[in-house]
FILUM-474334 format. One record per residue: x, y, z of N, C-alpha, C in turn; residue number from 1. Coordinates in pm, whole numbers, plus 50000, padded with zeros to 5 digits. Layout:
REC,nc1,nc2,nc3,cac1,cac2,cac3,cc1,cc2,cc3,num
REC,X,Y,Z,X,Y,Z,X,Y,Z,NUM
...
***
This chain:
REC,nc1,nc2,nc3,cac1,cac2,cac3,cc1,cc2,cc3,num
REC,50379,51713,49232,50326,51569,49268,50185,51569,49246,1
REC,50151,51479,49187,49993,51491,49121,49917,51434,49263,2
REC,49793,51482,49294,49700,51459,49422,49616,51335,49377,3
REC,49589,51222,49445,49529,51129,49434,49403,51141,49491,4
REC,49284,51141,49431,49179,51135,49489,49141,50972,49549,5
REC,49053,50964,49627,49009,50823,49692,48948,50755,49580,6
REC,48873,50801,49486,48835,50691,49378,48914,50654,49286,7
REC,49077,50701,49289,49164,50631,49224,49202,50512,49283,8
REC,49183,50526,49426,49282,50418,49496,49147,50306,49532,9
REC,49043,50373,49544,48915,50274,49537,48919,50168,49419,10
REC,48943,50246,49305,48943,50154,49186,49071,50052,49173,11
REC,49153,50083,49247,49283,50010,49245,49251,49862,49349,12
REC,49177,49922,49465,49126,49797,49548,49009,49711,49485,13
REC,48931,49778,49399,48858,49687,49321,48926,49603,49237,14
REC,49035,49643,49168,49104,49568,49085,49186,49422,49165,15
REC,49257,49480,49305,49282,49388,49350,49210,49294,49402,16
REC,49091,49320,49422,48962,49207,49462,48945,49119,49363,17
REC,48947,49190,49222,48936,49064,49110,49024,48960,49087,18
REC,49171,49003,49160,49277,48905,49161,49275,48805,49252,19
REC,49170,48791,49362,49172,48701,49467,49145,48575,49422,20
REC,49083,48534,49316,49055,48376,49267,49182,48330,49218,21
REC,49288,48416,49186,49413,48377,49137,49509,48385,49236,22
REC,49487,48385,49358,49580,48405,49462,49675,48283,49481,23
REC,49652,48171,49406,49770,48046,49431,49846,48076,49307,24
REC,49823,48183,49206,49896,48173,49100,50032,48205,49164,25
REC,50170,48145,49076,50294,48204,49101,50357,48195,48977,26
REC,50469,48269,48961,50556,48257,48838,50683,48331,48903,27
REC,50776,48216,48947,50911,48275,48984,50981,48335,48909,28
REC,50994,48365,48795,51089,48442,48726,51039,48585,48736,29
REC,50909,48632,48793,50878,48755,48827,50876,48781,48979,30
REC,50838,48683,49043,50831,48714,49204,50854,48586,49273,31
REC,50902,48580,49368,50939,48435,49446,50796,48415,49531,32
REC,50710,48539,49534,50590,48495,49615,50470,48497,49504,33
REC,50370,48457,49545,50242,48426,49486,50156,48546,49502,34
REC,50059,48538,49422,49959,48634,49390,49917,48674,49517,35
REC,49888,48566,49601,49810,48604,49759,49898,48700,49821,36
REC,50036,48645,49815,50129,48724,49905,50117,48866,49876,37
REC,50125,48919,49768,50131,49030,49683,49985,49136,49751,38
REC,49875,49059,49725,49743,49110,49773,49762,49142,49918,39
REC,49773,49035,50009,49774,49031,50113,49894,49181,50157,40
REC,50008,49158,50105,50102,49254,50184,50040,49402,50130,41
REC,50008,49404,50055,49952,49546,50001,49851,49604,50075,42
REC,49738,49513,50136,49633,49547,50215,49725,49578,50362,43
REC,49805,49490,50405,49875,49500,50508,49942,49620,50520,44
REC,49988,49709,50425,50058,49827,50447,49973,49912,50442,45
REC,49868,49914,50357,49748,50026,50368,49668,50041,50505,46
REC,49675,49919,50569,49599,49931,50691,49694,49949,50803,47
REC,49819,49934,50789,49900,49979,50902,49933,50130,50891,48
REC,49940,50175,50784,49959,50301,50765,49816,50367,50779,49
REC,49729,50326,50758,49592,50380,50800,49585,50392,50975,50
REC,49605,50305,51022,49637,50280,51193,49724,50393,51237,51
REC,49841,50402,51172,49947,50490,51209,49898,50607,51221,52
REC,49858,50655,51079,49821,50814,51069,49695,50838,51171,53
REC,49623,50728,51190,49478,50761,51272,49523,50825,51424,54
REC,49639,50751,51461,49667,50746,51627,49788,50869,51598,55
REC,49816,50921,51498,49957,51021,51523,49912,51136,51610,56
REC,50018,51212,51616,49974,51351,51720,50022,51446,51604,57
REC,49930,51508,51534,49988,51615,51422,50064,51725,51475,58
REC,50068,51762,51601,50163,51847,51658,50296,51817,51621,59
REC,50335,51677,51634,50481,51625,51592,50495,51597,51440,60
REC,50418,51640,51374,50481,51608,51207,50580,51711,51218,61
REC,50659,51660,51127,50775,51721,51081,50781,51734,50940,62
REC,50803,51842,50867,50802,51799,50696,50971,51784,50672,63
REC,50973,51633,50691,51112,51595,50664,51096,51484,50565,64
REC,51014,51510,50474,50992,51443,50354,51093,51418,50248,65
REC,51188,51300,50236,51307,51292,50177,51273,51313,50007,66
REC,51389,51360,49935,51451,51372,49816,51373,51218,49748,67
REC,51424,51101,49788,51374,50980,49711,51234,50970,49723,68
REC,51150,50997,49865,51012,50989,49848,50957,51100,49781,69
REC,51006,51196,49755,50949,51301,49661,50969,51242,49474,70
REC,51066,51184,49483,51085,51146,49322,50982,51013,49322,71
REC,50982,50895,49416,50907,50812,49386,50744,50846,49392,72
REC,50714,50929,49461,50573,50973,49433,50536,51059,49328,73
REC,50620,51134,49321,50618,51229,49212,50569,51142,49059,74
REC,50689,51004,49071,50667,50939,48938,50574,50839,48956,75
REC,50501,50828,49094,50431,50696,49099,50474,50584,49073,76
REC,50593,50562,49138,50674,50432,49099,50766,50386,49187,77
REC,50762,50286,49228,50852,50212,49306,50927,50119,49256,78
REC,51059,50113,49244,51145,49985,49180,51123,49863,49230,79
REC,51120,49776,49144,51130,49624,49198,51225,49586,49261,80
REC,51202,49521,49368,51302,49402,49414,51420,49509,49497,81
REC,51383,49648,49516,51485,49726,49578,51468,49748,49742,82
REC,51332,49736,49795,51314,49739,49938,51257,49621,49990,83
REC,51292,49579,50104,51235,49477,50197,51124,49538,50281,84
REC,51008,49452,50285,50907,49501,50395,50955,49453,50538,85
REC,50904,49534,50628,50946,49521,50765,50876,49403,50823,86
REC,50957,49328,50915,50878,49209,50968,50729,49209,50962,87
REC,50707,49333,51067,50564,49343,51099,50440,49378,50979,88
REC,50523,49361,50870,50409,49380,50756,50432,49232,50645,89
REC,50500,49169,50699,50527,49037,50588,50412,48961,50586,90
REC,50376,48895,50485,50256,48798,50509,50301,48660,50559,91
REC,50184,48597,50631,50246,48467,50666,50244,48378,50540,92
REC,50292,48271,50574,50312,48174,50448,50192,48119,50405,93
REC,50130,48089,50471,49967,48061,50427,49875,48169,50437,94
REC,49814,48196,50329,49727,48333,50298,49587,48285,50254,95
REC,49492,48267,50363,49369,48237,50295,49312,48349,50247,96
REC,49220,48327,50166,49152,48405,50051,49053,48489,50158,97
REC,48973,48426,50246,48903,48519,50333,48968,48601,50416,98
REC,49093,48592,50466,49188,48672,50542,49181,48809,50427,99
REC,49243,48796,50319,49223,48889,50206,49102,48994,50200,100
REC,48978,48913,50209,48857,48966,50202,48849,49048,50315,101
REC,48895,48999,50442,48864,49081,50561,48962,49207,50548,102
REC,49051,49184,50525,49149,49291,50488,49112,49414,50403,103
REC,49067,49347,50284,49012,49458,50205,48915,49546,50266,104
REC,48798,49468,50353,48700,49554,50392,48758,49660,50513,105
REC,48830,49620,50573,48919,49675,50649,48973,49826,50592,106
REC,49062,49788,50475,49110,49905,50394,49018,50008,50342,107
REC,48922,49960,50285,48806,50059,50241,48754,50159,50368,108
REC,48748,50075,50487,48691,50163,50606,48798,50273,50646,109
REC,48916,50219,50637,49026,50300,50672,49049,50427,50564,110
REC,49009,50392,50421,49038,50521,50351,48927,50613,50380,111
REC,48812,50598,50414,48721,50655,50459,48747,50764,50613,112
REC,48820,50685,50680,48837,50724,50773,48952,50848,50786,113
REC,49050,50829,50674,49150,50924,50669,49103,51037,50627,114
REC,49001,51052,50545,48956,51145,50467,48923,51278,50607,115
REC,48871,51223,50714,48848,51304,50833,48960,51365,50907,116
REC,49076,51303,50886,49188,51342,50969,49234,51480,50955,117
REC,49332,51535,51062,49385,51644,51073,49476,51647,50939,118
REC,49489,51759,50894,49597,51773,50766,49764,51721,50790,119
REC,49782,51731,50926,49923,51708,50972,49912,51576,51050,120
REC,49805,51486,51029,49791,51358,51073,49909,51313,50985,121
REC,49989,51195,51049,50098,51156,50955,50169,51001,50990,122
REC,50233,50930,50901,50295,50825,50951,50454,50834,50941,123
REC,50526,50765,51007,50676,50763,50974,50713,50673,50893,124
REC,50784,50687,50773,50826,50570,50654,50966,50575,50686,125
REC,51028,50454,50693,51153,50439,50718,51250,50514,50631,126
REC,51223,50535,50489,51323,50569,50371,51270,50729,50353,127
REC,51130,50744,50356,51077,50859,50308,51048,50957,50429,128
REC,51064,50924,50531,51030,51046,50641,50869,51062,50675,129
REC,50817,51139,50754,50717,51189,50790,50590,51193,50632,130
REC,50498,51116,50637,50427,51110,50531,50274,51176,50586,131
REC,50224,51306,50530,50110,51325,50627,49975,51320,50527,132
REC,49908,51354,50564,49748,51331,50504,49765,51390,50361,133
REC,49838,51474,50312,49859,51551,50170,49884,51428,50086,134
REC,50006,51356,50129,50085,51265,50069,50027,51118,50095,135
REC,49946,51098,50185,49925,50967,50196,49876,50900,50116,136
REC,49746,50942,50049,49700,50842,49956,49771,50856,49810,137
REC,49859,50934,49783,49955,50905,49706,50032,50790,49701,138
REC,50090,50807,49816,50151,50669,49902,50121,50549,49863,139
REC,49999,50542,49938,49931,50402,49948,49884,50388,49807,140
REC,49843,50457,49709,49820,50451,49583,49930,50370,49500,141
REC,50045,50457,49508,50199,50400,49447,50210,50285,49496,142
REC,50194,50241,49633,50238,50111,49677,50159,49998,49621,143
REC,50017,50026,49631,49943,49916,49594,49926,49905,49439,144
REC,49965,49998,49378,49975,49978,49203,50126,49885,49192,145
REC,50218,49934,49257,50328,49861,49258,50307,49712,49250,146
REC,50244,49673,49339,50233,49507,49388,50123,49482,49262,147
REC,50034,49555,49229,49936,49535,49117,50005,49470,48999,148
REC,50106,49569,48964,50178,49540,48844,50248,49426,48862,149
REC,50295,49393,48961,50390,49233,48982,50282,49127,48944,150
REC,50137,49150,49022,50060,49047,49009,49987,49059,48861,151
REC,49998,49150,48780,49955,49134,48645,50099,49061,48557,152
REC,50210,49082,48614,50305,49030,48551,50298,48849,48564,153
REC,50272,48832,48674,50268,48700,48712,50161,48613,48651,154
REC,50048,48684,48652,49926,48616,48567,49960,48616,48381,155
REC,50051,48714,48366,50062,48720,48198,50125,48570,48173,156
REC,50193,48521,48230,50290,48393,48168,50189,48296,48199,157
***
């Protein structure tokens, strides 16, 4: 699995920011959700993962990363339409551009904070198992890129 340095993720967040002016765009042949939903959801996941890993107890980390997780992160790819976001990560019906900007600032701060965590700080993913610091940037990058690709598809048409 290729390691992701934080500059790669920061570049993705810059790209995400560039799509904020297109937040109302939608193409239901690509996604039921508009661009704002994908931007908001990506940032909600990044911030929730960062908060979870920051408050984890590294002594409780278990190397139980699943084969599915290894495949997805090795390929840097999540298939479209296969997973459903947990309720607490779903975006509201109305998403303000200002809320996306606020979440983006939090995400940038969280990326910096993760760098200083214990190697076995982790969060628990429902399908992939425990994801520790070694894999967390790859996970966040893959998830963010998944939604950026959807946004690009929405805006192409």
